[in-house]
ZATILO-647434 format. One record per residue (C-alpha): residue in one letter; x, y, z; chain; residue number from 1. Coordinates in steps of 0.1 Angstrom, whole numbers. Example, Ala and Ser with C-alpha at 12.3 -4.5 7.8 and 13.67 -1.06 7.14 Angstrom:
BEGIN
+---------+-------+-------+-------+--------+-----+
| residuo |     x |     y |     z | cadena | num |
+---------+-------+-------+-------+--------+-----+
|       a |   123 |   -45 |    78 |      A |   1 |
|       s |   137 |   -11 |    71 |      A |   2 |
+---------+-------+-------+-------+--------+-----+
//
This chain:
BEGIN
+---------+-------+-------+-------+--------+-----+
| residuo |     x |     y |     z | cadena | num |
+---------+-------+-------+-------+--------+-----+
|       m |  -222 |   246 |    37 |      A |   1 |
|       k |  -228 |   261 |     3 |      A |   2 |
|       v |  -212 |   238 |   -24 |      A |   3 |
|       l |  -205 |   244 |   -60 |      A |   4 |
|       a |  -202 |   213 |   -82 |      A |   5 |
|       t |  -188 |   216 |  -117 |      A |   6 |
|       r |  -213 |   190 |  -129 |      A |   7 |
|       r |  -240 |   167 |  -117 |      A |   8 |
|       y |  -220 |   137 |  -103 |      A |   9 |
|       p |  -235 |   102 |  -106 |      A |  10 |
|       g |  -253 |    84 |   -79 |      A |  11 |
|       s |  -279 |    91 |   -52 |      A |  12 |
|       a |  -253 |   103 |   -27 |      A |  13 |
|       f |  -251 |   136 |   -46 |      A |  14 |
|       d |  -287 |   143 |   -35 |      A |  15 |
|       e |  -276 |   143 |     2 |      A |  16 |
|       l |  -260 |   177 |    -3 |      A |  17 |
|       d |  -285 |   203 |    11 |      A |  18 |
|       d |  -272 |   234 |    -7 |      A |  19 |
|       v |  -254 |   226 |   -39 |      A |  20 |
|       e |  -252 |   245 |   -71 |      A |  21 |
|       v |  -241 |   229 |  -104 |      A |  22 |
|       e |  -221 |   252 |  -127 |      A |  23 |
|       p |  -188 |   249 |  -146 |      A |  24 |
|       l |  -160 |   270 |  -131 |      A |  25 |
|       e |  -153 |   288 |  -164 |      A |  26 |
|       t |  -187 |   305 |  -161 |      A |  27 |
|       l |  -179 |   322 |  -128 |      A |  28 |
|       e |  -179 |   360 |  -135 |      A |  29 |
|       g |  -166 |   372 |  -102 |      A |  30 |
|       p |  -159 |   363 |   -66 |      A |  31 |
|       r |  -183 |   340 |   -48 |      A |  32 |
|       e |  -182 |   347 |   -11 |      A |  33 |
|       d |  -210 |   323 |    -3 |      A |  34 |
|       l |  -191 |   291 |   -15 |      A |  35 |
|       e |  -173 |   270 |    11 |      A |  36 |
|       g |  -172 |   236 |    -7 |      A |  37 |
|       l |  -162 |   228 |   -43 |      A |  38 |
|       i |  -165 |   195 |   -62 |      A |  39 |
|       v |  -142 |   192 |   -92 |      A |  40 |
|       a |  -130 |   164 |  -115 |      A |  41 |
|       n |   -92 |   173 |  -115 |      A |  42 |
|       e |   -98 |   209 |  -126 |      A |  43 |
|       p |   -78 |   240 |  -117 |      A |  44 |
|       v |   -93 |   258 |   -88 |      A |  45 |
|       p |   -97 |   297 |   -90 |      A |  46 |
|       l |   -89 |   304 |   -54 |      A |  47 |
|       e |   -90 |   341 |   -60 |      A |  48 |
|       l |  -127 |   338 |   -68 |      A |  49 |
|       l |  -135 |   317 |   -37 |      A |  50 |
|       p |  -124 |   336 |    -7 |      A |  51 |
|       r |  -143 |   315 |    19 |      A |  52 |
|       l |  -135 |   281 |     4 |      A |  53 |
|       r |  -129 |   254 |    30 |      A |  54 |
|       l |  -128 |   222 |    10 |      A |  55 |
|       v |  -120 |   210 |   -26 |      A |  56 |
|       a |  -134 |   175 |   -30 |      A |  57 |
|       n |  -118 |   160 |   -61 |      A |  58 |
|       f |  -138 |   134 |   -80 |      A |  59 |
|       g |  -110 |   110 |   -88 |      A |  60 |
|       v |   -77 |    98 |   -75 |      A |  61 |
|       g |   -55 |   121 |   -97 |      A |  62 |
|       y |   -53 |   157 |   -87 |      A |  63 |
|       d |   -24 |   170 |  -107 |      A |  64 |
|       r |   -44 |   200 |  -121 |      A |  65 |
|       i |   -52 |   212 |   -85 |      A |  66 |
|       d |   -26 |   234 |   -69 |      A |  67 |
|       v |   -26 |   217 |   -35 |      A |  68 |
|       p |     2 |   238 |   -19 |      A |  69 |
|       a |   -17 |   269 |   -28 |      A |  70 |
|       c |   -48 |   255 |   -13 |      A |  71 |
|       a |   -29 |   245 |    18 |      A |  72 |
|       a |   -15 |   280 |    22 |      A |  73 |
|       r |   -51 |   293 |    22 |      A |  74 |
|       g |   -63 |   268 |    47 |      A |  75 |
|       v |   -83 |   249 |    20 |      A |  76 |
|       v |   -84 |   211 |    24 |      A |  77 |
|       v |   -82 |   190 |    -7 |      A |  78 |
|       t |   -96 |   154 |    -8 |      A |  79 |
|       n |   -96 |   127 |   -35 |      A |  80 |
|       t |  -113 |    93 |   -40 |      A |  81 |
|       p |   -86 |    66 |   -36 |      A |  82 |
|       g |   -95 |    29 |   -32 |      A |  83 |
|       v |  -129 |    28 |   -48 |      A |  84 |
|       l |  -118 |    28 |   -84 |      A |  85 |
|       d |   -89 |     3 |   -83 |      A |  86 |
|       a |  -108 |   -27 |   -97 |      A |  87 |
|       a |  -125 |    -8 |  -125 |      A |  88 |
|       t |   -92 |     8 |  -137 |      A |  89 |
|       a |   -73 |   -25 |  -133 |      A |  90 |
|       d |  -100 |   -43 |  -153 |      A |  91 |
|       l |   -96 |   -17 |  -181 |      A |  92 |
|       a |   -58 |   -19 |  -181 |      A |  93 |
|       f |   -60 |   -57 |  -185 |      A |  94 |
|       a |   -86 |   -54 |  -212 |      A |  95 |
|       l |   -64 |   -30 |  -231 |      A |  96 |
|       l |   -35 |   -54 |  -227 |      A |  97 |
|       l |   -54 |   -83 |  -239 |      A |  98 |
|       a |   -70 |   -64 |  -268 |      A |  99 |
|       a |   -36 |   -51 |  -280 |      A | 100 |
|       r |   -17 |   -83 |  -275 |      A | 101 |
|       r |   -43 |  -105 |  -292 |      A | 102 |
|       q |   -53 |   -80 |  -319 |      A | 103 |
|       v |   -89 |   -80 |  -309 |      A | 104 |
|       v |   -98 |   -45 |  -323 |      A | 105 |
|       a |   -79 |   -52 |  -356 |      A | 106 |
|       g |   -98 |   -85 |  -359 |      A | 107 |
|       d |  -131 |   -68 |  -352 |      A | 108 |
|       r |  -124 |   -43 |  -380 |      A | 109 |
|       f |  -114 |   -71 |  -403 |      A | 110 |
|       v |  -147 |   -89 |  -399 |      A | 111 |
|       r |  -168 |   -58 |  -402 |      A | 112 |
|       s |  -150 |   -47 |  -433 |      A | 113 |
|       g |  -159 |   -80 |  -450 |      A | 114 |
|       g |  -123 |   -90 |  -453 |      A | 115 |
|       w |  -127 |  -124 |  -437 |      A | 116 |
|       s |  -133 |  -149 |  -465 |      A | 117 |
|       g |  -126 |  -183 |  -450 |      A | 118 |
|       s |  -128 |  -203 |  -418 |      A | 119 |
|       w |   -90 |  -203 |  -413 |      A | 120 |
|       s |   -76 |  -172 |  -396 |      A | 121 |
|       e |   -61 |  -148 |  -419 |      A | 122 |
|       g |   -34 |  -121 |  -415 |      A | 123 |
|       g |    -6 |  -119 |  -390 |      A | 124 |
|       l |    -5 |  -140 |  -359 |      A | 125 |
|       a |    -9 |  -125 |  -325 |      A | 126 |
|       e |    13 |  -131 |  -294 |      A | 127 |
|       e |     0 |  -149 |  -263 |      A | 128 |
|       v |    -4 |  -132 |  -229 |      A | 129 |
|       s |     1 |  -164 |  -209 |      A | 130 |
|       g |    38 |  -170 |  -202 |      A | 131 |
|       s |    48 |  -135 |  -209 |      A | 132 |
|       t |    64 |  -109 |  -186 |      A | 133 |
|       l |    44 |   -79 |  -174 |      A | 134 |
|       g |    62 |   -49 |  -161 |      A | 135 |
|       i |    41 |   -26 |  -138 |      A | 136 |
|       v |    53 |    10 |  -134 |      A | 137 |
|       g |    39 |    20 |  -100 |      A | 138 |
|       l |    28 |    -8 |   -77 |      A | 139 |
|       g |     2 |    11 |   -58 |      A | 140 |
|       r |   -34 |     2 |   -53 |      A | 141 |
|       i |   -43 |     0 |   -90 |      A | 142 |
|       g |    -9 |   -15 |  -101 |      A | 143 |
|       s |   -13 |   -42 |   -74 |      A | 144 |
|       a |   -48 |   -50 |   -86 |      A | 145 |
|       v |   -33 |   -55 |  -121 |      A | 146 |
|       a |    -7 |   -78 |  -107 |      A | 147 |
|       r |   -33 |   -99 |   -90 |      A | 148 |
|       r |   -52 |  -102 |  -123 |      A | 149 |
|       a |   -20 |  -113 |  -140 |      A | 150 |
|       r |   -17 |  -143 |  -118 |      A | 151 |
|       g |   -47 |  -159 |  -135 |      A | 152 |
|       f |   -29 |  -156 |  -169 |      A | 153 |
|       d |     3 |  -173 |  -157 |      A | 154 |
|       v |    21 |  -140 |  -163 |      A | 155 |
|       r |    54 |  -132 |  -146 |      A | 156 |
|       v |    52 |   -98 |  -129 |      A | 157 |
|       l |    80 |   -72 |  -125 |      A | 158 |
|       f |    74 |   -39 |  -108 |      A | 159 |
|       t |    91 |    -6 |  -101 |      A | 160 |
|       r |    80 |    19 |   -75 |      A | 161 |
|       r |    94 |    46 |   -52 |      A | 162 |
|       s |    98 |    22 |   -24 |      A | 163 |
|       r |   120 |    -9 |   -31 |      A | 164 |
|       a |   102 |   -29 |    -5 |      A | 165 |
|       d |    96 |   -65 |   -15 |      A | 166 |
|       s |    62 |   -77 |   -27 |      A | 167 |
|       d |    47 |  -111 |   -31 |      A | 168 |
|       l |    30 |   -97 |   -63 |      A | 169 |
|       g |    62 |   -96 |   -83 |      A | 170 |
|       e |    99 |   -89 |   -86 |      A | 171 |
|       f |   114 |   -54 |   -82 |      A | 172 |
|       r |   133 |   -39 |  -110 |      A | 173 |
|       e |   148 |    -5 |  -117 |      A | 174 |
|       l |   127 |    12 |  -144 |      A | 175 |
|       d |   152 |     8 |  -173 |      A | 176 |
|       a |   157 |   -29 |  -165 |      A | 177 |
|       l |   119 |   -34 |  -162 |      A | 178 |
|       l |   113 |   -19 |  -197 |      A | 179 |
|       a |   140 |   -40 |  -213 |      A | 180 |
|       e |   128 |   -72 |  -197 |      A | 181 |
|       s |    91 |   -70 |  -202 |      A | 182 |
|       d |    68 |   -81 |  -230 |      A | 183 |
|       l |    40 |   -60 |  -216 |      A | 184 |
|       v |    42 |   -28 |  -197 |      A | 185 |
|       s |    14 |   -11 |  -177 |      A | 186 |
|       i |    17 |    24 |  -163 |      A | 187 |
|       h |     1 |    31 |  -129 |      A | 188 |
|       a |    22 |    60 |  -115 |      A | 189 |
|       p |     7 |    93 |  -104 |      A | 190 |
|       l |    15 |   124 |  -125 |      A | 191 |
|       t |    41 |   145 |  -105 |      A | 192 |
|       s |    71 |   166 |  -114 |      A | 193 |
|       e |    92 |   134 |  -111 |      A | 194 |
|       t |    70 |   113 |  -134 |      A | 195 |
|       e |    61 |   138 |  -161 |      A | 196 |
|       g |    79 |   126 |  -192 |      A | 197 |
|       l |    92 |    96 |  -173 |      A | 198 |
|       i |    89 |    73 |  -203 |      A | 199 |
|       d |   108 |    93 |  -228 |      A | 200 |
|       a |   123 |    84 |  -262 |      A | 201 |
|       r |   153 |    67 |  -247 |      A | 202 |
|       r |   132 |    45 |  -224 |      A | 203 |
|       l |   107 |    37 |  -251 |      A | 204 |
|       a |   136 |    24 |  -272 |      A | 205 |
|       l |   144 |     0 |  -244 |      A | 206 |
|       l |   111 |   -19 |  -251 |      A | 207 |
|       r |   114 |   -52 |  -269 |      A | 208 |
|       d |   102 |   -55 |  -304 |      A | 209 |
|       g |    66 |   -65 |  -303 |      A | 210 |
|       a |    61 |   -52 |  -267 |      A | 211 |
|       v |    28 |   -38 |  -256 |      A | 212 |
|       l |    26 |    -5 |  -236 |      A | 213 |
|       v |    -7 |     2 |  -217 |      A | 214 |
|       n |   -14 |    35 |  -201 |      A | 215 |
|       t |   -44 |    41 |  -179 |      A | 216 |
|       a |   -27 |    66 |  -156 |      A | 217 |
|       r |   -19 |   100 |  -172 |      A | 218 |
|       g |    -8 |   107 |  -208 |      A | 219 |
|       e |    19 |   132 |  -197 |      A | 220 |
|       i |    39 |   104 |  -181 |      A | 221 |
|       v |    49 |    92 |  -216 |      A | 222 |
|       e |    66 |   115 |  -240 |      A | 223 |
|       e |    38 |   114 |  -266 |      A | 224 |
|       p |    56 |   124 |  -298 |      A | 225 |
|       a |    82 |    97 |  -291 |      A | 226 |
|       l |    54 |    71 |  -284 |      A | 227 |
|       v |    37 |    81 |  -316 |      A | 228 |
|       a |    69 |    76 |  -336 |      A | 229 |
|       e |    74 |    41 |  -321 |      A | 230 |
|       l |    38 |    31 |  -328 |      A | 231 |
|       v |    39 |    45 |  -364 |      A | 232 |
|       s |    70 |    24 |  -370 |      A | 233 |
|       g |    51 |    -7 |  -360 |      A | 234 |
|       r |    78 |   -18 |  -336 |      A | 235 |
|       i |    55 |   -19 |  -305 |      A | 236 |
|       s |    18 |   -19 |  -298 |      A | 237 |
|       a |    -2 |     0 |  -273 |      A | 238 |
|       g |   -35 |     3 |  -254 |      A | 239 |
|       l |   -41 |    39 |  -244 |      A | 240 |
|       d |   -68 |    53 |  -222 |      A | 241 |
|       v |   -51 |    86 |  -215 |      A | 242 |
|       f |   -34 |   113 |  -237 |      A | 243 |
|       a |   -12 |   143 |  -231 |      A | 244 |
|       h |   -37 |   169 |  -244 |      A | 245 |
|       e |   -71 |   154 |  -238 |      A | 246 |
|       p |   -95 |   153 |  -255 |      A | 247 |
|       e |   -70 |   157 |  -284 |      A | 248 |
|       v |   -56 |   124 |  -297 |      A | 249 |
|       p |   -26 |   124 |  -321 |      A | 250 |
|       a |   -41 |   120 |  -356 |      A | 251 |
|       e |   -14 |    95 |  -365 |      A | 252 |
|       l |   -28 |    70 |  -340 |      A | 253 |
|       l |   -64 |    70 |  -353 |      A | 254 |
|       e |   -58 |    45 |  -382 |      A | 255 |
|       l |   -30 |    24 |  -367 |      A | 256 |
|       p |   -39 |   -13 |  -363 |      A | 257 |
|       n |   -14 |   -17 |  -335 |      A | 258 |
|       v |   -31 |     8 |  -311 |      A | 259 |
|       v |   -63 |     4 |  -291 |      A | 260 |
|       l |   -78 |    37 |  -280 |      A | 261 |
|       t |  -103 |    45 |  -253 |      A | 262 |
|       p |  -116 |    79 |  -240 |      A | 263 |
|       h |  -102 |    80 |  -204 |      A | 264 |
|       i |  -127 |    55 |  -191 |      A | 265 |
|       g |  -106 |    38 |  -164 |      A | 266 |
|       s |  -132 |    45 |  -137 |      A | 267 |
|       a |  -162 |    47 |  -160 |      A | 268 |
|       t |  -184 |    20 |  -145 |      A | 269 |
|       r |  -217 |    28 |  -128 |      A | 270 |
|       q |  -206 |    11 |   -95 |      A | 271 |
|       t |  -173 |    29 |   -94 |      A | 272 |
|       r |  -185 |    64 |  -103 |      A | 273 |
|       e |  -213 |    61 |   -77 |      A | 274 |
|       a |  -188 |    50 |   -51 |      A | 275 |
|       m |  -166 |    80 |   -60 |      A | 276 |
|       t |  -195 |   104 |   -55 |      A | 277 |
|       r |  -203 |    87 |   -22 |      A | 278 |
|       l |  -167 |    94 |   -10 |      A | 279 |
|       v |  -168 |   130 |   -23 |      A | 280 |
|       v |  -200 |   136 |    -4 |      A | 281 |
|       d |  -188 |   119 |    28 |      A | 282 |
|       n |  -157 |   142 |    28 |      A | 283 |
|       l |  -179 |   173 |    24 |      A | 284 |
|       l |  -203 |   162 |    52 |      A | 285 |
|       a |  -174 |   154 |    75 |      A | 286 |
|       v |  -159 |   189 |    71 |      A | 287 |
|       e |  -193 |   204 |    75 |      A | 288 |
|       r |  -197 |   186 |   108 |      A | 289 |
|       g |  -163 |   198 |   119 |      A | 290 |
|       d |  -147 |   163 |   116 |      A | 291 |
|       p |  -115 |   155 |    98 |      A | 292 |
|       p |  -119 |   146 |    61 |      A | 293 |
|       l |  -118 |   109 |    52 |      A | 294 |
|       t |   -93 |   110 |    24 |      A | 295 |
|       p |   -72 |   142 |    25 |      A | 296 |
|       v |   -45 |   149 |    -1 |      A | 297 |
|       r |   -10 |   156 |    11 |      A | 298 |
|       a |     5 |   188 |    -4 |      A | 299 |
|       r |    40 |   173 |    -8 |      A | 300 |
|       a |    27 |   148 |   -35 |      A | 301 |
|       t |    16 |   175 |   -60 |      A | 302 |
|       r |    34 |   190 |   -90 |      A | 303 |
|       p |    50 |   224 |   -84 |      A | 304 |
+---------+-------+-------+-------+--------+-----+
//
């Protein structure tokens, strides 16, 4: 099966593909009738240029930029890489939570600038993580991994998700109640038509003064201008790994001491990225053999 990959994906598994071409999609100048497999990292798929396409193997869990219903209508299978990046993303979410709550980055800047002049800590006092309440928006694989990490910090966990089923990881709350009750909020919902703009100005206003909002999911889940306004006011803090118009970051955030910013690195560990490539390749090899894909995406979960 002839495969096009939009980049050279990390790990030795990539070398197991017998016939793979590496080229960004935007450089395609016309139809490619030879291509049956496509590897993308949550990128729009030009189906009109790929008439014989059989499989889109998405490098990542999120696939909101792939038109899955259109692929399904053409008989094109879409797969993603769930499960293998839970730990890495949960680690980063908790790192952002700790960094924002304990003012780690602001402290680092203070030391580097030469502002620290005595042995006694100077400046405003941070808030503790231990004993606080963490609200998790989306108790899926990654949200559950965050909840398990919270146990080690004696943190009370609240959660909201589509299913109201009980969980031994925390207490269920409706979203508004969760936001109003939590000291810390971490977002782990997928981006869909229902979750786009889910955390809007009204819901941001429900957050307690001094609350920390962490987002390692998708920037579009939060109404970004409203979030910027809250952060500029200094009322809340945030740890942000994702943004609404990546790689653009609102200029107002760049100098704020109450925001920790990272460049969408939730899954960016060697072990995780290599495991993602392994799953991408295994899906391609399965379809090439005529077997079902390992991790197919269901069309009903996508944005319209």
